[in-house]
N, C-alpha and C positions, 0 to 999 in steps of 0.2 A: 863650456858649461851648459847645462840644460836650461830650458826656459821656465821650469817650475821652481819650487823653493829648495830643491835638493842642492847640497853643497858638493856633490860628487860629479865627476865628469860624465860625458855622454856615453862613454864606453864602459860604464860600471857593470859589474856582473849581476846576475840574478840574485845571488846571495847577498851582495852588498845592498841591493835595492830592498830586499826583504828585511835585512837588519835595520836599515834606515827607517822603514815604515813601522817596524816593531818599536823602535826607540821613540818615534813620534807619538805612537799610541800610549806608551808608558808615561811619557812626559805630560801628555794631555790629561791622563788619569790623575797623576799627582797634582797637577795644577787645579783640576776641578775639585779635588778633595782637600786641598790645603786651606787652613783656616786664616791665613794671613790677611786676606782681603777684608774679613769681618772681625778680626781678632780684637780690635780696639773699639768695637761698636757693641755695647752691652745688649741691645735689642736683638742682634743677629748672631753674635758669637756663640760657638758651642758651649753648652752649659758647664763643661768641666773647666773652662777658663774664667768663669765668673768670680771665684774666690780670689784669683790673682788680680783681676781688675778692681775688685773691692778694696784690696790692700793698696793698690796704686792710687785710688781715688779717695783714700782716707775715710772709708765707711766705718763709723764708730760702732754701730749696732748690727752685727752680722749673725744671721740664723740660717744655717744651711737647710733646715727643715721647713722654711717658708715655701709657699707656692712659687714655682719657677717664675711666673709673671711678676710676683712681688719682688723676688730677688733681682730680676732684670731691672725693674723700676727703681729699686734702691741704688743699684750700681750706676744706672744711667743718670740719675739725679744726684749722685754722691757729691760732686763738687758744688752744686747749687745748694744742697742741704747743708753741707759743711760751712759754706760761706754765710749762711743764715742761722747758724747754730746760736743758741741762747736767745732767740727771738721767737715771737709768735708765728711768724712766717716760716721759720725753720722747722718748728714742730708740725705745722700744718703740712708742709712739703714732705716731711719724713713720714707722716702717717698716710698721706695721699699715695706715697710710693707703695704702701702695703695694700692699697685698694680701698681706702676709707674716704668718705666725704666728710671733711673735718671743718669745725668752727672753733677757733681759739680766741678767747677774750680775756682781758685783764680784769679780774674780779676784785682786786684790791692790791695794796702794796705787796709786791713779791708773791702774788697769788694769781694763778691761772685757772680758767675754767675751760675744759676741753670737752667738746661734744663731738663724738665720732659716730657717724651714721653707718651702720652695717649694711653691706650690700649682699654678698654671697657668703660672708663669713658666719660661722656658727656663734651663737650668743652663749658662750660658756666661759669657764674659768681660764682655760688655756688662751683664748682670744684676749681676755682682759689682761692677763699677765704679759702677753706679747705687746699689747698696746702700751702698757705702763712701762715696759722695758724700753720701748722706742722713745717715749716721752722723756724718761729719766736720762737717756743717752744724749738728747739734744737740747734740753732745757738748761737754763742757768742754774748753777748749784744752789743759789739762795732762794730760788723760786719753789713754791709748793703748788702742785697741780691737782685739781679735782677732775675726775673723769666721769662722763656719762656716755654709755653705749646705747644707741637708739636703733631699733629695728624699723626699717622702712618697708611698707607693704603697699602694693598697688592692687586695688580690688574694684569691683563694680558695685554700684548701688542700685537697688530695686525698690519699687513702691508696690505694696500689696493692694489689690483691688477686690472688694467683696460685692457680690450681687446676690439678691434674694429673690426667690420665686416660690411662693407657697411655703413649704417647710424645708426646701432644699437650699443649700448654700454652696456656691462655687467660689473658691478663692484661688487666684493665680497671680503671677508676677507681671508687672508692666515696667518695661525699661524706661527710665526718665530721660529727658533731654540731656545732652552733654553739658556738664558744668566745668568751667575752667577758672581756677583761682591761681593767680600768680603774684609773687612778691619777691623782690630781689633778696636772695640770701635766706629765704624762709620757706617752709613747707607746712601744709595744713592738712588735717584729715577731719572727716565728719562721721560721727557714730550715731546711729538711730536704733534704739532698742525698745521693744515692746514686751512687757511682762504679762499684761492681762488685756484681753479683748472681750468686750461685752457688746453683743448684737441683740437689740430688743426686737421682738416680733409683735406685730399688730394683727390681730385677727380681723378678718373681713367677713362681712355677712355673705 
């Protein structure tokens, strides 16, 4: 036998050697393209296998037209979401899989208040219906849920500065010092609006 990985004897012919190399290359190509290594991992498996994984994991609310990342999140967390079904945590997990930052509170007997913070999703009727469908799929049948969709925006704040010299006015922005407000589970925003500005002039001799 040879000292390499060949299973042929040392006196193999050139044709036998070429056929063996060709077979090795074909097997290597098949191995590299085969989905079996990632087939059961929703984050990595080819997209065409996600519907089958969703069925296997008992996903109740399936929408093939969801963004691929949302579909992968739904399938990846399918068993966890299913185990928490009919609970506030289950609804929060189900909506988080769609890419929402969610708060679910019990607002009364058999009443839920759901606040879903939009990230990149559009604020339209289609998004609202998609969220409601996901809530109805995983809430308890006796519960009634109210939904608030909130758009989060990150922006900079500026302070206007006015200086006077004679009859000329120069107004320009001045960036304020960084302000940081933190609170567990809450977010806040500040709005400053000016509708009228009156700048008195004083005549000098």
